[in-house]
C-alpha positions in Angstrom: 86.5 -21.4 20.6 86.8 -17.9 22.2 90.2 -17.4 23.8 90.3 -15.1 26.8 93.1 -13.1 28.2 93.1 -12.0 31.8 94.8 -8.6 32.3 95.5 -8.3 36.0 96.6 -4.7 37.1 98.2 -4.2 40.5 96.6 -1.1 42.1 95.7 0.7 45.3 92.0 0.0 45.7 91.1 3.7 45.9 91.6 4.0 42.2 89.7 0.8 41.2 86.8 2.7 39.4 89.3 4.8 37.4 91.2 1.7 36.3 87.9 0.0 35.3 87.0 3.0 33.1 90.5 2.9 31.5 90.1 -0.8 30.7 86.7 -0.3 29.1 88.0 2.6 27.0 91.1 0.7 25.8 89.9 -2.9 25.4 86.8 -4.8 24.5 86.2 -6.2 27.9 83.9 -9.2 28.5 84.0 -8.5 32.2 85.9 -6.8 34.9 86.4 -8.0 38.5 87.4 -5.5 41.1 86.9 -7.4 44.3 86.1 -10.7 45.9 84.1 -10.1 49.1 82.5 -12.0 51.9 80.0 -10.4 54.2 78.7 -11.4 57.7 75.7 -9.2 58.3 76.9 -5.7 57.3 80.6 -6.2 58.3 83.3 -6.9 55.7 85.3 -9.9 56.9 87.4 -10.6 53.9 88.4 -8.5 50.9 90.8 -8.8 48.0 90.8 -5.3 46.5 94.4 -4.8 45.2 94.0 -6.2 41.7 91.6 -5.3 38.9 91.1 -8.1 36.4 89.9 -7.4 32.9 88.9 -10.2 30.6 89.4 -9.5 26.9 89.2 -11.6 23.7 92.1 -10.0 21.9 94.6 -12.9 21.2 97.4 -10.5 20.1 98.0 -8.5 23.2 101.6 -7.4 23.5 102.7 -7.4 27.1 105.2 -4.6 26.7 102.7 -2.4 24.9 99.9 -3.0 27.4 102.3 -2.4 30.4 103.5 0.8 28.8 99.9 1.9 28.3 99.0 1.4 32.0 102.2 3.1 33.2 101.4 6.1 31.0 97.9 6.2 32.4 99.2 5.9 35.9 101.5 8.9 35.4 98.5 10.9 34.1 96.3 10.1 37.1 99.2 10.8 39.5 99.6 14.3 37.8 96.0 15.1 38.4 96.6 14.7 42.2 93.1 13.1 42.8 94.6 10.9 45.5 97.2 11.9 48.1 98.4 8.4 48.6 100.3 6.0 46.4 98.0 4.5 43.8 99.9 1.2 43.3 102.4 0.1 40.7 99.9 -0.6 37.9 102.1 -3.5 36.9 100.3 -6.1 34.9 100.2 -9.8 34.2 98.5 -11.4 31.2 97.3 -15.0 31.3 95.1 -17.3 29.2 91.8 -18.3 30.8 89.4 -21.0 30.0 86.3 -20.2 27.8 83.9 -18.8 30.4 81.3 -16.0 30.3 83.3 -13.4 32.2 80.6 -10.9 31.9 78.6 -13.0 34.3 81.3 -14.6 36.3 81.4 -11.8 38.9 77.8 -12.6 39.8 79.0 -15.6 41.7 80.5 -13.3 44.4 77.4 -11.1 44.9 74.7 -12.4 47.3 71.8 -10.6 49.1 73.5 -8.0 51.3 72.0 -5.8 54.1 73.2 -2.2 53.7 71.2 -0.7 56.6 69.4 -2.0 59.6 66.3 -2.7 57.5 67.2 -2.6 53.8 68.6 -5.6 52.0 70.0 -5.4 48.4 69.2 -8.6 46.5 70.7 -9.3 43.0 68.0 -10.0 40.4 69.3 -13.6 39.9 69.1 -14.5 43.6 66.1 -15.4 45.7 65.7 -13.9 49.2 63.0 -14.3 51.9 62.7 -11.0 53.8 62.8 -11.2 57.6 60.4 -9.2 59.8 61.0 -5.5 59.3 63.3 -5.9 56.3 62.7 -4.1 53.0 64.2 -5.7 50.0 65.5 -4.0 46.8 66.0 -6.2 43.8 68.9 -4.9 41.8 70.7 -5.5 38.5 73.7 -3.2 38.4 74.1 -3.4 34.7 77.6 -2.3 33.5 79.3 -1.7 36.8 77.0 1.0 38.2 77.0 -0.3 41.8 75.8 -3.3 43.8 75.2 -1.5 47.1 78.2 -3.2 48.7 80.5 -0.1 48.5 81.0 1.7 51.7 79.8 5.1 50.4 76.5 3.5 49.3 76.0 2.0 52.7 76.8 5.3 54.5 74.3 7.2 52.3 71.6 4.5 52.7 72.0 4.6 56.4 71.6 8.3 56.5 68.5 8.0 54.3 67.0 5.5 56.7 67.8 7.7 59.7 66.6 11.1 58.3 64.0 10.6 55.5 60.4 10.7 56.9 57.1 9.6 55.4 55.9 12.0 52.8 59.3 13.7 52.2 60.5 14.9 48.8 64.0 13.6 47.9 66.6 14.3 45.2 69.3 11.8 44.3 72.2 13.5 42.5 74.4 11.1 40.6 72.0 8.2 41.0 74.1 5.4 39.4 72.1 2.2 39.5 69.3 3.9 41.5 70.0 2.3 44.9 69.7 5.4 47.0 66.6 6.7 45.2 65.0 3.3 45.8 66.1 3.4 49.4 64.4 6.7 49.8 61.1 5.4 48.5 61.3 2.3 50.6 61.9 4.6 53.7 58.8 6.6 53.0 59.6 9.4 50.5 56.6 10.6 48.6 58.4 11.7 45.5 62.0 11.1 44.3 63.8 12.9 41.5 67.0 11.2 40.5 69.7 12.4 38.0 72.9 11.1 36.5 75.0 12.5 33.7 75.6 9.1 32.3 72.8 7.8 30.0 73.6 4.2 30.6 73.4 4.7 34.4 69.9 6.2 34.2 68.7 3.5 31.8 69.9 0.9 34.3 68.3 2.8 37.2 64.9 3.0 35.4 65.0 -0.8 34.8 65.8 -1.4 38.5 63.0 0.8 39.7 60.6 -1.0 37.4 61.8 -4.4 38.8 60.8 -3.1 42.3 57.5 -1.4 41.2 58.8 1.9 42.5 57.8 5.3 41.0 60.9 7.5 40.6 61.6 10.3 38.1 65.0 9.6 36.5 66.7 12.0 34.1 70.1 12.0 32.3 71.1 15.5 33.4 73.1 17.6 35.9 71.8 19.3 39.0 70.8 22.4 37.1 67.6 20.7 36.0 66.4 20.5 39.6 66.8 24.3 40.2 63.0 25.0 40.1 62.3 22.6 43.0 63.3 22.3 46.6 63.5 19.1 48.6 63.3 17.8 52.2 66.4 15.6 51.5 69.2 15.4 49.0 71.6 12.5 48.5 74.8 13.0 46.5 77.3 10.1 46.3 79.9 11.5 43.9 83.5 12.7 43.9 84.7 15.2 46.5 85.7 17.8 43.9 82.3 17.6 42.3 80.6 18.0 45.7 82.7 21.1 46.3 81.7 22.6 43.0 78.0 21.9 43.2 77.6 22.7 46.9 75.8 26.0 46.2 73.3 24.1 44.0 72.8 21.5 46.7 71.9 24.2 49.2 69.7 25.9 46.6 67.5 22.8 46.1 67.2 22.1 49.8 64.2 23.4 51.7 64.9 25.4 54.9 65.4 22.7 57.4 66.1 20.2 54.7 69.0 17.7 55.0 71.6 16.3 52.7 73.9 13.3 52.8 77.2 13.7 50.9 79.6 10.9 50.2 82.0 9.4 47.7 84.7 11.1 49.8 88.0 9.6 50.8 89.1 10.5 54.3 92.1 12.5 53.1 89.7 14.6 50.9 87.1 15.2 53.6 88.4 18.6 54.5 87.6 19.8 51.0 83.9 18.9 51.4 83.9 20.1 55.0 85.2 23.6 53.9 82.6 23.7 51.1 79.8 23.0 53.6 81.0 25.7 56.0 81.5 28.2 53.1 77.8 27.6 52.0 76.6 28.0 55.6 75.3 24.4 55.8 75.2 23.0 59.3 77.0 19.7 59.7 74.9 17.3 61.7 77.2 14.3 61.6 80.2 12.8 60.0 80.2 9.0 59.5 83.0 6.8 58.3 83.7 3.3 57.1 87.3 2.4 56.6 88.7 5.2 54.3 85.4 6.5 53.1 83.5 9.4 54.7 80.0 10.8 54.6 78.6 14.1 55.9 75.0 14.8 56.8 74.2 18.6 56.7 71.2 20.8 57.2 70.1 24.1 55.5 69.2 26.7 58.2 68.8 29.8 56.0 
């Protein structure tokens, strides 16, 4: 019988994605749980975000070695100054768990979720009857590439629903599981080009688009490959420092009068993206926020 060990790492939720990546690199993880959520319509009413739980099959985990490893990684992340706030203790507990399929266990907590006024994300293993006016996207996030419940995804999807018009051309930069690209098609976009620098992400996105019978051009690439085209709308839900660095490219691929939604931005990092928008002479149309996460919608005027 397989024996599982649950490694629970105490964190600040802002660094959950980084801790997940570290777990996957260090251990053979059968599954990782980052949150237990309950939703009422689009409002988060309960969340447990302060612990990442990784489930591994290694029976010989040494507590002191694993704790030392996470403390060393915490020091490295702190030195990078990605976050201005405390990132948690990264203290761990290791416990035995019954023989369960932890790679599927997290699915119990993910149900059909509205992310805009009209768009509902439905996991591929659930059934959902669309109400009048609703557009349903069936999604399998694959290896942790987004379920649509994260605030930044919702902020971007809401901007897409608000600004993308029938017949528009759209680019999705850093497409992950393909949610925003699919939202753009559902909203009326004529063509959508979507890129991600992670091959596994684009493979997952392609599968998701096929599940929904949506025609989207996915590539494993960086924004450079889009330099020969211009778009009516660009979505970029990535890290603030990447947004700053590629802002000239985002402007370059926008048509005059084209709009972009930019997110993946913690509130305390918003000024960095704001300054990059101003520096590149992009007009800020609005700033939206959900808890600690921010999105900007901007327009190219020249």
